[in-house]
N, C-alpha and C positions, 0 to 999 in steps of 0.2 A: 517390436514396438517399444519405444523407450517410455520412461515414467511420465514425461510430459505429454506424449501422445495418449497415454492411458487416462491421465487426469482430464484432458480436454474431451476425450470421447465420452468419459463418464459425465462430465458437466453438460454436454449437449444432450445426452439422454435425460438427465435431471431436469433441464430446462423444458424439453419437450413434454415430460410427464407433468410438470407443474402447469404448463400452458394448457394441456389437455384437461387437467383437472379444474381449470378455471381460477387457479390461484392468482395469476397475474391481473386478471380482469377484476378480482376482488380487491386486491391491494391498490389498484389505480383509483378506487373510490375513497381511499383513506386520505385525510388532510395531512399534507406534508409538514414537517417541522418548519416553522415560519422563517427562522433566520439561522444561518449557519456561518461560522467564521471561515475566512479565506485561508486555505492551507498554504498557498504560495506566499501570501503576504506575511503569514505568521512565521514562516521559515526565514524570509528576508529580514524580519525584525528581531528574530530570536538570537540571544547570545550563544545558544547551544546548537541550533539547527537540527536537533535530534527528533526523529520520528520514532517514538517508542512503540513497540509492537506487542499486541496481545495475540498469542497463539499457543494452542494446547499441544500440538503434535506436528510432525512433518514426515514426509515419506523417507527422508534420509536419516533422521534421528529417532523416529518412533515417537513414544510419549515423551513430551518435554516437561509439562507441568499440568497435572490433572486436578490440582486443588485451588489454584488461584481464582479469585473472584473478579469478574470483569469490571464491575462498577468500582470496587475499592481500588483496583490496579489502575484504571483510567484516571480516577481522582487523584491518586498518588503521583502518577506520571505528571499530571498538570501541576501539582503543587511543587514538584522537584525541578520544573522548568522545561518540560518537553515542548517542542514547537507544535507537535501534532501527535496523534496516536493512530496507528494502523490496526485494524481489527479483522482478523482472518474469519471469513464466513463460510468457507468450504467445509463440509462435514466428512465425507469419506476419507479424505487424505490428510486433513489438518485438524479434524476434531472440533471445528467451529460451527456456527450457525447464524443465520440472519438475526435470530433473537439476541445474540451477543452484541451485535451492532445497535439494536434497539435499546438494550440496557445501557450500553456505553453512552448513547445519546442523551440519556436522562442526566448523566453526570456532566458530560461535555458541554451541554447547553449552559449550565450554571458557571462553568469555568471558562467559557468561550474557547475551548479547545477544539481545533479542527479534527475531524475524523476521516480517515481513509478507509473506504471499503476495499479490502484486499481479497480478491477472488479471481476466478478465471472467467472473465466477462466474455460471453459469446452472443449476447442478445441485447437489444434495447430494454427489454422487460427488466433485466437485472440492474440496469442503470436507473430506471425509474424506481425500482424497489429500493435501491441505495438512497435515493433522494427521500423517499417516503420514511425511511428508517432513521434519517438524521445524519447521513454522511455529508461531508463537505466536498469530497472528491472520490473518484473511482480510479482503480488501476486498470490500465489497458496494456496487454502484453503483445508487443509487436509480432513476436514469433508465432503467435497462435491466431492471428487475424490477417485477412487480406488487406491490401492497401485501401480498398473501397470501404471495408468494414471499419478500419482505423479512422478514416476521415468522417464517416457517417456517425460512428459512436462518439467521436470527439465533438462533433457539431451538435448532436442530440443532447449530450451532457450539458453543453453550454446553454442550450435552449431551455433547460429545466433548472438552471442555477447551480450546476455542479462543475467543479474543476476537474482536470484530468491529469493524472500521473502516467505518462506513457513510458513503458519499460522496454529497454533494449539490452541485448547482450553482445551480439556480433556487430562488427563495424558496418556490414552491408545493410543492416536494419536501419541505420541512421538516415539513409535516403528515403525510407518510407515514412519517417515521422516528421521530417522537416516540412514546414508549410501547412500542417494540419491544425495549427493553433493550439498545441499542447501547453498547458500552464506550467507543467513540470516535466522534465525528462529524467528518467531513472536509468542508471547504468548498473545492471545486476552483475556482481562479481561471481554469482553462482550460475553455472551452466545448468539450466533446468532439464536438459536432456539426460544428464548423468548425475546431477546434484553436486558435482565437484565445485569447490570454491577457491578463488585466487584473487585477493584484494588488488594485487598489482595490475589486474585486468582493468579495473576502474581507473587506475592512475594512467595507464597507457591510453585510454579513450578520452579522458577528461577534457583536455585542451581542444580536441576536434569537436567534441559535442558542444562545448561552450561557444566556440567560434561559429558553429553552424546553426544553433538553435535560438538566436536572437535574445529576446528578453526572458526566455523560460528559465525557471529555477532548475538547477542541475542537482540531482539527488544521487548519492552513492548508496547502493543496496548490498547487504550481505557481507560477512567476513570482517566487520568492524569490531575490534576487540578492546580498543583503548582510546584515550584522548589523543595520544600520539598519532594513531591511525587517522583520526579526524583532522588534526593539524596538517598531516601530510596531504590528505585529500583536498583540503582547502587550496593548497598551492596549485592544484590542477582544475580549479574552477568550480568545485562543489560547495554548496551552501546548505544542503540538506543531507541527513545521514540516517538511513533507516536501520534500526537496530532491534532485533527480536530475541534470538536465542540467548544472547549474552545476558539478558535480564530474566527471561522466562525460565531458563534452566535452574534458577535458584528458587527456593521455596517462597521467598518474598521478593517478587520482581521489583517493587518500588524501592526497597532497601538496596537491592543490587544496583538500581539506577543511581541512587544517592552515592553509593560507594564508588561507582564508575566516575562520577563527576568530581568527587572530592579526593580520591585516592589514586587515580590513574597516573 
């Protein structure tokens, strides 16, 4: 069993336990954040296109940053020109929590900064939870969902006012995501099965994804280390760039973002 299989298995157990405990029934009674900004539109209009990420750890790197404050970081990302912020909410493997998204939402609402809930979505309840906690969009990973689940989750997200970033890695996954109405298509240069990363993978897939996915915003994920990488990726049809560890591995992620923009 590879790392992705272990994560998804753990996530399904977690969702089942929360469902049995009545958590999702309780959160469904909470009033959602009234208005959230469009992540797809923000990327289109942004001069940077950067989706800056908040995450504490990863299966491949272990602890990345155990001290950064989510609210300060999100506010700083917004002030430095991020198009959106991705918040990891998985606990066992990434050290996050849904409460991180709720805290980020308090700041993001004032800044009109769109928030992506980044997690391993395996149920409608997680999508509703994301909406209640203030997300603008949710990540759907093609390799962990059936075609029927992908289509159903994308439609359900739309019905409650959320956008979707649908992530692919392998070329054969592209057939499964075309036609489901994804707002954004993400190409992950990291192979989630073994956590290896190769940014040239996104470059090889970019033109085909852009040609086949209509008006969807195309997002490059993982392995981006410089403005030069972003400029190269733009030539292959990308307008969004999800960057996490490049900033979070520094003690002050906001300063790292500033340096990235001004000194790359």
